[in-house]
C-alpha positions in Angstrom: -13.3 -10.3 -3.7 -10.9 -10.4 -6.6 -13.5 -11.4 -9.2 -14.9 -9.1 -11.8 -12.0 -6.6 -11.7 -10.5 -5.3 -15.0 -7.1 -6.9 -15.9 -5.4 -3.6 -16.0 -5.9 -3.1 -12.3 -3.4 -5.7 -11.3 -0.7 -4.3 -13.7 -1.1 -0.8 -12.5 -1.2 -1.9 -8.9 2.0 -3.9 -9.2 3.8 -1.0 -11.0 2.8 1.3 -8.1 3.8 -1.3 -5.5 7.4 -1.3 -6.7 7.6 2.5 -6.6 6.0 2.7 -3.2 8.4 0.1 -1.8 11.3 2.3 -2.7 9.6 5.4 -1.4 8.7 4.0 2.0 12.1 2.4 2.4 13.5 5.9 2.2 10.8 7.5 4.4 11.3 4.8 7.1 14.7 6.3 8.1 14.6 9.8 6.6 13.7 11.8 9.7 16.3 9.9 11.8 18.9 10.4 9.0 18.3 14.2 9.0 19.0 14.4 12.8 21.9 12.0 12.8 23.7 13.1 9.6 23.2 16.9 9.8 22.8 17.3 13.6 19.4 19.0 13.2 16.9 19.7 15.9 13.6 17.8 16.0 11.8 20.9 14.7 14.2 21.7 11.8 14.3 18.0 10.8 10.5 17.9 11.0 10.2 21.0 8.8 12.5 19.5 6.1 10.6 16.1 6.3 7.2 17.7 6.1 8.3 20.0 3.3 9.5 17.0 1.3 6.1 15.3 1.8 4.4 18.5 0.7 6.3 18.6 -2.6 5.6 14.8 -3.1 1.9 15.6 -2.9 1.8 19.1 -4.4 3.4 18.3 -7.7 0.6 15.9 -8.8 -1.4 19.1 -9.4 1.1 20.1 -12.1 1.4 16.5 -13.2 -2.4 16.3 -13.6 -2.6 19.5 -15.7 0.2 18.2 -17.9 -1.5 14.9 -18.3 -4.8 16.5 -19.3 -2.9 18.0 -22.2 -0.3 15.3 -23.1 -1.8 12.1 -21.7 -1.4 10.1 -18.5 0.9 7.4 -19.9 3.6 9.8 -21.0 3.6 11.6 -17.6 3.8 8.3 -15.7 6.9 7.2 -17.7 8.6 10.6 -17.4 7.9 10.6 -13.7 9.7 7.3 -13.1 12.8 8.6 -14.9 12.9 11.8 -12.9 12.4 9.9 -9.6 15.2 7.5 -10.5 17.6 10.4 -11.0 16.5 11.9 -7.7 17.0 8.7 -5.7 20.3 8.1 -7.4 21.6 11.5 -6.2 20.2 10.9 -2.7 22.0 7.5 -2.5 25.5 9.1 -2.8 27.2 9.7 0.6 28.4 13.3 0.6 28.8 13.9 4.3 26.8 16.0 6.7 28.4 17.8 9.6 32.2 18.4 10.1 32.9 17.2 13.7 35.8 19.6 14.0 33.9 22.8 13.2 30.3 21.7 13.7 29.4 23.3 10.4 27.0 21.7 7.9 28.5 20.6 4.6 26.5 22.8 2.2 27.4 20.7 -0.8 25.8 17.7 0.9 22.8 19.7 2.0 22.3 21.2 -1.5 22.6 17.8 -3.2 20.0 16.4 -0.8 17.6 19.2 -1.4 18.1 18.9 -5.2 17.4 15.1 -4.9 14.3 15.7 -2.8 12.9 18.2 -5.4 13.5 15.7 -8.2 11.8 12.9 -6.3 8.9 15.2 -5.5 8.4 16.3 -9.1 8.8 12.8 -10.5 6.3 11.5 -8.0 3.9 14.3 -9.0 4.1 13.1 -12.6 3.7 9.4 -11.7 1.4 9.0 -8.6 -1.8 11.0 -9.4 -1.8 10.1 -13.1 -1.5 6.4 -12.4 -4.5 6.6 -10.1 -6.5 8.5 -12.7 -5.7 5.6 -15.1 -7.1 3.2 -12.5 -10.2 5.3 -12.2 -10.5 5.3 -16.0 -10.7 1.5 -16.0 -14.1 1.8 -14.2 -15.6 4.2 -16.7 -16.6 1.1 -18.6 -20.2 0.3 -17.5 -19.2 -3.3 -17.1 -16.9 -2.4 -14.2 -18.6 0.8 -12.8 -20.1 -1.0 -9.8 -16.6 -2.3 -8.8 -15.0 1.2 -8.5 -14.8 1.4 -4.7 -13.6 -2.2 -4.3 -11.1 -1.7 -7.1 -9.5 1.2 -5.3 -9.4 -0.7 -2.1 -7.5 -3.5 -3.8 -5.2 -0.9 -5.5 -4.6 0.7 -2.1 -3.8 -2.8 -0.6 -1.2 -3.4 -3.3 0.5 -0.1 -2.5 0.8 -1.2 1.1 2.4 -4.6 0.2 5.4 -2.6 -1.0 5.3 -0.4 2.2 5.0 -3.5 4.4 8.6 -4.7 3.6 10.1 -1.2 3.4 11.0 -0.6 7.1 12.7 -4.1 7.4 14.6 -3.4 4.1 15.7 0.0 5.3 17.0 -1.4 8.6 18.7 -4.5 7.2 20.4 -2.8 4.3 21.7 -0.1 6.6 23.1 -2.7 9.0 24.6 -4.6 6.1 26.4 -1.5 4.9 27.7 -0.9 8.4 28.7 -4.4 9.4 29.8 -5.9 6.1 31.0 -2.9 4.1 32.4 -0.9 6.9 30.5 2.3 6.3 29.7 4.7 9.1 26.2 4.8 10.5 25.4 8.1 8.7 26.8 7.0 5.4 25.0 3.7 5.6 21.7 5.4 5.4 22.3 6.1 1.7 22.2 2.4 0.9 18.6 2.4 2.2 17.9 5.3 -0.2 19.5 3.3 -3.1 16.8 0.6 -2.8 14.4 3.0 -4.5 16.5 3.0 -7.7 16.1 -0.8 -8.0 12.4 -0.8 -7.2 11.8 1.9 -9.9 13.4 -0.3 -12.5 11.0 -3.1 -11.5 8.1 -0.7 -11.7 8.8 0.5 -15.2 9.4 -3.1 -16.4 6.0 -4.2 -15.0 4.3 -1.1 -16.6 5.5 -1.9 -20.1 5.3 -5.7 -20.0 1.6 -5.5 -19.1 0.8 -2.2 -20.9 -1.7 -3.8 -23.3 -4.1 -4.4 -20.4 -4.6 -0.7 -19.7 -3.3 1.2 -22.7 -6.8 2.5 -23.4 -6.5 4.6 -20.1 -3.3 6.3 -21.0 -4.8 9.4 -22.6 -3.4 11.5 -25.4 -5.6 11.6 -28.5 -7.7 8.7 -27.2 -8.4 10.6 -24.0 -9.7 13.7 -25.9 -12.0 11.5 -27.9 -13.3 9.7 -24.8 -14.1 12.9 -23.0 -15.9 14.3 -26.0 -18.2 11.3 -26.0 -19.2 11.7 -22.3 -22.4 13.6 -21.4 -21.7 17.3 -21.2 -22.2 18.8 -17.7 -23.9 22.1 -17.3 -21.8 25.0 -15.8 -23.8 24.6 -12.6 -23.2 20.9 -12.4 -19.5 21.4 -13.0 -19.3 24.1 -10.3 -21.2 22.0 -7.8 -18.9 19.1 -8.3 -15.7 21.2 -8.0 -17.0 22.9 -4.8 -17.9 19.5 -3.3 -14.4 18.2 -4.0 -12.8 21.3 -2.5 -14.8 20.8 0.7 -13.5 17.2 0.9 -10.0 18.5 0.2 -10.3 20.8 3.2 -10.9 17.9 5.5 -8.2 15.7 3.9 -5.6 18.4 4.9 -6.1 17.7 8.6 -6.3 13.9 8.2 -2.8 13.7 6.6 -1.4 16.2 9.0 -2.4 13.8 11.8 -1.8 10.5 10.0 1.7 11.3 8.7 3.0 11.8 12.2 3.9 8.1 11.7 7.2 9.3 10.1 7.8 12.1 12.5 6.5 12.6 16.0 5.4 8.9 16.3 8.8 7.8 15.1 10.4 10.2 17.6 8.3 8.6 20.3 9.4 5.1 19.1 13.0 6.3 19.3 13.0 8.1 22.6 10.1 6.7 24.7 9.6 3.1 23.6 11.3 0.0 24.8 14.2 -0.9 22.5 13.8 -4.6 22.9 11.0 -7.2 23.1 10.7 -10.8 24.0 8.2 -13.6 23.9 5.0 -13.5 21.8 5.2 -9.7 21.5 8.6 -10.0 19.7 7.1 -12.0 16.9 5.3 -8.8 15.7 8.7 -7.4 14.7 9.5 -10.1 12.2 7.9 -9.3 8.8 7.7 -13.0 8.0 5.3 -13.5 10.8 3.1 -10.7 9.5 3.1 -12.2 6.1 1.9 -15.5 7.5 -1.0 -13.7 9.2 -1.9 -12.0 6.0 -1.9 -15.4 4.2 -4.2 -16.8 6.9 -6.7 -13.9 6.4 -6.8 -14.1 2.6 -6.9 -17.9 2.6 -9.8 -17.7 5.1 -11.8 -15.5 2.7 -10.9 -17.7 -0.2 -12.2 -20.7 1.8 -15.4 -18.9 2.5 -15.9 -18.0 -1.2 -14.6 -21.3 -2.6 -16.9 -22.9 -5.1 -15.0 -26.1 -5.7 -13.4 -28.8 -3.6 -10.0 -28.0 -5.1 -10.2 -24.3 -4.0 -11.2 -25.4 -0.5 -8.3 -27.8 -0.2 -5.8 -25.1 -1.4 -7.2 -22.6 1.0 -7.0 -25.0 4.0 -3.5 -26.0 3.0 -2.3 -22.4 3.0 -3.8 -21.8 6.4 -2.3 -24.9 7.9 1.1 -24.1 6.4 1.1 -20.5 7.7 0.1 -21.7 11.2 2.9 -24.2 11.2 5.4 -21.5 10.2 4.1 -19.3 13.1 4.3 -22.2 15.5 7.8 -23.1 14.4 8.9 -19.4 14.8 7.3 -19.3 18.3 9.1 -22.4 19.4 12.4 -21.0 18.3 12.2 -17.6 20.0 15.6 -16.8 21.5 15.7 -14.1 24.2 15.4 -10.4 23.4 14.7 -9.0 20.0 16.1 -5.5 19.2 13.4 -3.0 18.3 14.5 -0.1 16.1 12.3 3.0 15.7 11.7 2.6 11.9 10.4 -0.9 12.3 7.1 0.4 13.7 6.3 1.8 10.3 5.6 -1.7 9.0 2.5 -2.1 11.1 0.4 0.4 9.2 0.9 -1.3 5.8 0.5 -4.7 7.4 -2.9 -3.7 8.8 -4.0 -2.2 5.5 -3.2 -5.4 3.6 -4.7 -7.7 6.3 -7.8 -5.6 6.9 -8.7 -4.7 3.3 -10.6 -8.0 2.7 -12.4 -7.4 6.0 -13.3 -3.9 5.0 -14.5 -5.0 1.6 -16.6 -7.8 3.1 -18.2 -5.5 5.6 -19.1 -2.8 3.1 -20.2 -5.4 0.6 -22.6 -6.9 3.2 -23.9 -3.4 4.0 -24.2 -2.6 0.3 -26.3 -5.7 -0.3 -28.6 -4.6 2.6 -28.7 -1.1 1.2 -27.0 0.3 4.3 -23.5 1.0 3.1 -22.4 4.6 4.1 -21.6 7.0 1.3 -18.0 7.9 0.5 -18.3 11.3 2.3 -19.8 9.7 5.4 -16.9 7.1 5.4 -14.5 10.0 5.3 -16.2 11.7 8.3 -16.1 8.4 10.3 -12.4 8.1 9.4 -11.7 11.5 11.1 -13.5 10.3 14.2 -11.4 7.1 14.3 -8.2 9.1 13.8 -9.1 11.2 16.8 -9.6 8.0 18.8 -6.0 6.9 18.0 -4.5 10.1 19.4 -6.8 9.8 22.5 -5.1 6.5 23.2 -1.7 8.1 22.8 -2.6 11.0 25.0 -4.0 8.8 27.8 -0.9 6.6 28.0 1.5 9.6 27.8 0.1 11.4 30.9 3.0 11.5 33.4 5.8 10.9 30.9 8.7 13.5 30.9 9.2 15.9 28.0 11.6 14.9 25.1 15.3 15.6 25.9 18.6 15.9 24.0 22.2 15.2 25.0 25.7 15.7 23.5 26.6 12.7 21.3 30.1 11.1 21.0 30.8 13.1 17.9 29.9 16.4 19.5 26.4 16.6 17.9 23.3 17.0 20.0 21.2 13.8 19.7 17.9 12.7 21.1 18.0 11.0 24.5 16.1 7.8 25.3 14.1 8.7 28.4 11.5 5.9 28.8 10.7 2.3 28.0 7.0 2.4 27.2 5.6 -1.0 25.9 5.8 -1.3 22.1 2.1 -2.4 22.3 1.1 1.2 22.6 2.4 2.2 19.1 1.3 -1.2 17.6 -2.3 -0.5 18.9 -2.2 3.2 17.8 -1.2 2.2 14.2 -4.1 -0.3 14.2 -6.6 2.4 15.0 -5.0 4.9 12.5 -5.2 2.2 9.8 -9.0 1.8 10.4 -9.2 5.6 9.8 -7.0 5.4 6.7 -9.1 2.6 5.2 -12.2 4.7 5.7 -10.8 7.9 4.2 -8.0 7.4 1.7 -9.2 4.8 -0.9 -12.8 6.1 -0.5 -11.6 9.7 -1.1 -9.6 8.8 -4.2 -12.6 6.8 -5.5 -14.9 9.8 -4.8 -12.6 12.2 -6.7 -12.5 9.9 -9.8 -16.3 9.5 -9.7 -17.3 13.1 -9.1 -14.6 15.1 -11.0 -15.9 16.7 -14.2 -14.5 14.6 -17.1 -12.6 17.5 -18.6 -10.8 18.2 -15.3 -10.1 14.7 -14.0 -6.3 15.1 -14.0 -6.5 18.5 -12.3 -9.1 17.4 -9.7 -6.9 14.3 -8.8 -4.1 16.8 -8.5 -6.3 18.8 -6.2 -6.6 15.8 -3.9 -2.8 15.6 -3.7 -2.5 19.3 -3.1 -4.7 19.0 -0.1 -2.5 16.1 1.0 0.5 18.3 0.3 -0.7 21.0 2.6 -1.5 18.4 5.3 2.0 17.0 4.9 3.5 20.4 5.3 1.6 20.8 8.5 3.1 17.6 9.7 6.0 19.8 10.9 3.7 20.9 13.7 4.5 17.6 15.4 8.2 18.3 15.2 7.9 21.9 16.4 5.8 20.9 19.4 8.2 18.0 20.2 10.0 19.2 23.3 8.2 22.4 24.4 5.0 20.7 25.3 4.2 17.6 27.4 3.5 14.6 25.1 -0.2 14.4 26.1 -0.6 18.0 24.9 1.1 17.2 21.6 -1.3 14.4 20.8 -4.3 16.5 22.0 -3.6 19.0 19.2 -4.3 16.3 16.7 -7.4 15.1 18.6 -8.9 18.5 18.3 -8.2 19.0 14.6 -9.6 15.6 13.7 -12.8 16.2 15.7 -13.3 19.6 14.1 -12.8 18.1 10.7 -15.3 15.4 11.3 -17.9 17.9 12.6 -17.4 20.0 9.4 -18.0 16.9 7.2 -21.2 16.1 9.0 -22.4 19.7 8.6 -21.8 19.5 4.9 -22.9 15.9 4.5 -26.2 16.5 2.5 -24.5 18.6 0.0 -21.7 16.1 -0.6 -24.0 13.1 -0.8 -26.1 14.9 -3.3 -23.2 15.3 -5.7 -22.0 11.8 -5.1 -25.3 10.4 -6.3 
């Protein structure tokens, strides 16, 4: 699974892991922060949240165009610096709503918007260009066959950072409240400050291991490399760009549905899901237990692939140790465990990390049999699976009341907790959504780096992120529908969009697969 990959993959993956940890720590609590700190309605908070996500994924188009001219490495470094300044501004508590007047503090709001723009622009310089550099590692014929598996591993590394982010966000906020005496709203800013530290770690990793991937950074070397690649005819270039644009159109609706995890699904966790758990179920809310399961999965695959007795002994030892930790934690369960809404966001990255080797093994087996689906076909299947996830949500939400609000202690309207649905519903939904994500996201990124005309790689990767940006802007639909419609109807909107997108992919399949070959 890990063999035969270029050394630069691990350095770039770890650099991205640090940046993603900070980003997802912020995202885990951001929508709740907007409603609590500024007293915003679900719809307005959702619009700001989705607009931020849009900027995060739109700016890679500009970042890609700049990188095509100045080199990928320079843009990655500049992006980290700009992001750092944005997160630093966001981490300063400047207030929100004046309880006496009920008016929004415009200085605090303006500072937050400025911080979000800086984070979005910095991410645009960093995110897409780093992934192009990963793709460039596989332009070497020695590694070309490992491109898809390489992006799966890279995607897994991103989610290792995201796995710990919700727990970090909650624990740091609680520490700021209980140990430092900050108010609940001001304590959110300490969660945002985590990103500053994680970016320092990212830039350190990038430059310490730079020698393993410096040939992918671009600049003068990139121009020379492109000039040595076979020249595409105008028709071939057009066909590739059109095919990519067709995929981009589908990606829009996937991310619109998927990124409800930070908005309407988080609202559901906050207002409709039981706020405590006990017994075996409660173990799912301890990130240490999730890490133990991940260790068991990876050690199991290492045991299967082991070629020496020493490797087998180490693998068995890791499995036994992880099982003992889980058994110990089970024996020491103590009553009810508090379940906070942001903690549910740890399940998607957990599933990504745990299921990546399963996905790689499955598609590796199909590949050896000559039956592995093409990247466009995997994307279509991903849309069908995403629709299934929202079918589950819709089925279990029939009969539940509409979302409600009430007047809080400080005079600000807040969301009201109206039901105690089992946490297992969201845990299961995130599992299904993760299957969809594994089919679509790493495969889509791999498809872009493979099909994009060499002269437009940066811009075409930027196009992938622009499609993601549009989808993220449309995430606000979940917030706007939150309240006016019954819950089952909200989820049905996403079911319909995912099914229509899948149908479109199947209609265009022959054209897409022709370009992919």
